[in-house]
C-alpha positions as CSV (number, residue, x, y, z in Angstrom):
1,M,65.7,-74.9,122.2
2,T,62.2,-76.5,122.8
3,G,60.9,-79.7,124.1
4,A,58.4,-81.7,122.2
5,D,55.4,-80.5,124.1
6,L,56.8,-76.8,125.0
7,D,56.4,-73.7,123.1
8,V,59.2,-71.7,124.8
9,K,61.9,-70.8,122.5
10,I,65.4,-69.3,123.3
11,P,65.9,-66.1,121.2
12,D,67.7,-66.8,118.1
13,T,69.9,-63.8,118.1
14,A,73.6,-63.2,118.1
15,L,73.5,-61.5,121.4
16,A,71.5,-64.5,123.0
17,R,73.8,-67.1,121.6
18,E,76.9,-65.3,122.9
19,A,75.4,-64.8,126.4
20,T,74.6,-68.7,126.2
21,R,78.4,-69.4,125.4
22,L,79.5,-66.9,128.1
23,V,77.4,-68.5,131.0
24,R,78.1,-72.0,129.7
25,D,81.9,-71.3,129.7
26,T,82.0,-69.5,133.2
27,T,79.4,-71.1,135.5
28,S,78.4,-74.8,136.6
29,D,75.9,-77.0,135.3
30,L,73.8,-75.9,138.2
31,I,73.7,-72.4,137.4
32,Y,73.6,-72.8,133.7
33,H,70.4,-75.1,133.7
34,H,68.8,-73.1,136.5
35,S,69.3,-69.9,134.6
36,H,67.6,-71.4,131.5
37,R,64.8,-72.8,133.6
38,V,64.4,-69.1,134.9
39,Y,64.0,-67.8,131.5
40,C,61.4,-70.6,130.8
41,F,59.3,-70.2,133.8
42,G,59.5,-66.4,133.6
43,T,58.3,-66.7,129.9
44,L,55.3,-68.8,130.9
45,Q,54.4,-66.7,133.9
46,G,54.6,-63.5,131.6
47,R,52.0,-65.2,129.3
48,N,49.9,-66.1,132.1
49,R,49.8,-62.5,133.2
50,G,49.2,-61.1,129.8
51,L,52.5,-59.2,129.8
52,G,54.3,-58.0,126.7
53,F,58.1,-58.2,126.9
54,D,61.3,-58.4,125.1
55,P,62.3,-62.2,125.1
56,E,66.0,-61.3,124.4
57,L,66.3,-58.9,127.2
58,L,64.5,-61.5,129.7
59,Y,66.8,-64.1,128.5
60,I,69.9,-62.1,129.2
61,G,68.5,-61.0,132.6
62,A,67.7,-64.8,133.5
63,M,71.1,-66.0,132.2
64,F,73.3,-63.4,134.1
65,H,71.2,-63.4,137.2
66,D,73.5,-65.6,139.3
67,L,76.8,-64.9,137.7
68,G,77.8,-62.9,140.7
69,L,78.1,-66.3,142.8
70,N,81.1,-67.3,140.8
71,E,84.4,-67.5,142.8
72,E,85.9,-64.3,141.2
73,F,83.3,-62.3,143.0
74,H,83.6,-63.8,146.4
75,D,85.8,-61.0,147.7
76,S,84.1,-58.1,145.9
77,G,82.5,-56.9,149.0
78,R,79.1,-56.3,146.9
79,R,76.0,-58.1,146.9
80,F,76.1,-60.8,144.5
81,E,73.1,-59.5,142.7
82,V,75.1,-56.3,142.0
83,D,78.0,-58.2,140.6
84,S,75.7,-60.3,138.4
85,A,73.9,-57.2,137.1
86,D,77.2,-55.4,136.5
87,E,78.5,-58.3,134.5
88,A,75.3,-58.1,132.3
89,K,75.7,-54.3,132.0
90,R,79.2,-54.6,130.6
91,F,78.2,-57.4,128.2
92,L,75.4,-55.3,126.9
93,Q,77.1,-52.1,126.7
94,A,80.0,-53.9,124.7
95,H,77.3,-54.9,122.2
96,D,75.9,-51.3,122.0
97,V,72.5,-52.2,123.4
98,P,70.5,-48.9,124.0
99,A,70.6,-47.6,127.7
100,D,67.0,-48.1,128.6
101,S,67.5,-51.8,127.8
102,V,70.6,-52.1,129.8
103,R,68.9,-50.4,132.6
104,R,65.9,-52.9,132.7
105,V,68.4,-55.8,132.6
106,W,70.5,-54.5,135.4
107,T,67.5,-53.8,137.5
108,A,66.0,-57.1,136.8
109,I,69.0,-58.9,138.0
110,A,69.7,-56.5,141.1
111,L,66.1,-56.8,142.5
112,H,65.7,-60.6,141.9
113,T,66.1,-61.5,145.5
114,T,64.1,-58.4,146.7
115,P,60.4,-59.6,146.8
116,G,57.3,-57.3,146.5
117,I,59.1,-54.7,144.3
118,P,59.9,-56.2,140.8
119,E,56.5,-57.3,140.2
120,F,55.4,-53.6,139.8
121,M,58.0,-52.7,137.4
122,E,58.5,-53.3,133.6
123,P,57.8,-56.8,132.6
124,E,61.3,-57.8,131.9
125,I,62.1,-57.0,135.6
126,A,59.2,-58.6,137.1
127,L,59.6,-61.8,135.1
128,V,63.2,-62.6,135.9
129,T,62.0,-62.3,139.5
130,A,59.0,-64.5,138.7
131,G,61.1,-67.1,137.0
132,V,63.5,-67.2,140.0
133,E,60.6,-67.6,142.6
134,Y,59.1,-70.2,140.4
135,D,62.3,-72.2,140.2
136,V,63.9,-71.8,143.5
137,L,60.9,-71.2,145.8
138,G,57.9,-72.9,144.0
139,I,55.9,-69.7,143.9
140,G,53.0,-70.1,141.5
141,Y,53.9,-73.8,141.0
142,D,50.6,-74.6,139.8
143,D,50.4,-71.6,137.2
144,V,52.6,-73.9,134.9
145,S,50.9,-77.0,133.5
146,D,52.6,-80.3,134.5
147,A,53.3,-80.9,130.9
148,D,55.3,-77.7,130.4
149,R,57.0,-78.1,133.9
150,A,58.1,-81.6,132.9
151,A,59.3,-80.6,129.3
152,I,61.4,-77.7,130.9
153,V,63.0,-80.0,133.7
154,A,63.7,-82.7,130.7
155,L,65.8,-80.0,128.7
156,H,67.3,-78.3,132.0
157,P,67.4,-81.0,134.8
158,R,67.5,-80.0,138.4
159,P,69.0,-83.3,140.3
160,D,69.1,-82.6,144.1
161,F,68.5,-78.9,143.1
162,K,67.3,-77.7,146.6
163,R,70.3,-78.7,148.4
164,R,72.8,-77.8,145.7
165,I,71.5,-74.3,145.0
166,L,71.8,-73.4,148.8
167,E,75.2,-74.7,148.8
168,A,75.8,-72.4,145.8
169,F,74.4,-69.5,147.8
170,T,76.3,-70.2,150.9
171,E,79.7,-70.3,149.0
172,G,78.9,-67.5,146.9
173,I,78.3,-65.2,149.9
174,R,80.0,-66.7,152.9
175,S,83.1,-64.4,152.6
176,K,81.0,-61.1,152.5
177,P,78.2,-61.7,155.2
178,E,77.6,-58.1,155.5
179,T,76.0,-57.9,152.1
180,T,73.1,-60.0,153.4
181,F,71.8,-57.3,155.7
182,G,68.1,-56.8,155.0
183,N,67.9,-59.4,152.4
184,V,66.9,-63.1,152.1
185,K,70.3,-64.4,151.9
186,A,70.9,-63.8,155.6
187,D,68.6,-66.8,156.1
188,V,71.1,-69.0,154.1
189,L,74.2,-68.0,156.2
190,A,72.1,-68.2,159.5
191,R,71.5,-72.0,158.5
192,Y,74.6,-73.0,157.1
193,V,77.5,-70.7,158.5
194,P,78.5,-71.3,162.1
195,G,78.9,-68.0,164.0
196,F,77.2,-66.0,161.4
197,E,75.3,-63.0,163.2
198,R,72.5,-61.5,161.4
199,G,72.4,-57.7,161.2
200,D,69.3,-56.1,163.1
201,F,67.7,-53.1,161.6
202,V,66.4,-52.0,164.8
203,D,69.8,-52.2,166.7
204,T,71.3,-50.5,163.7
205,I,69.1,-47.5,164.3
206,L,69.4,-47.5,168.0
207,E,73.3,-47.8,168.1
208,S,73.8,-45.3,165.4
209,A,75.9,-42.1,166.0
210,W,72.7,-39.8,166.5
211,K,72.0,-39.0,169.9
212,E,68.4,-39.2,169.6
């Protein structure tokens, strides 16, 4: 899938096509289009950084990275990133993808909301996070040309995206607030869920069972 002025292609493989169908059938338009944009922006950032990467693995990582926000995972008790990563792992293993490739995709998804670490890992891991940071946070916004950005958004629109993605985050983790300890999603619940109490690392140390 390409725009008239955009040279970013969705991998034309059976695995990528099946991943597209799965995500299309199981997620909202919001997550489906966001996930495609993550792949596109991650691809462009990879080119900007001179990174060699496997487009198929980057695509699978991008498409599955928010699957754990689905309602079926609301009571899992685990971070939504881990639920997303495990779904990708099951998908890849069912298609006999090599273990190292599965590991890279799992790690890319599991760490995509943990800034400061993925950028130093394998390109597929770094670029899933780069795509997420670009589309959600606007990090590196000027690294992509206006024309490329417009072409991507024309293919995968983002109407009212800021409000809607925050709503999706809130609903995806509202029922398991303990999973936000030490990560950026605590900011979401602090803003949108009345009565949420953020876990405190210092208090956790001081109030542990250790006497000193």
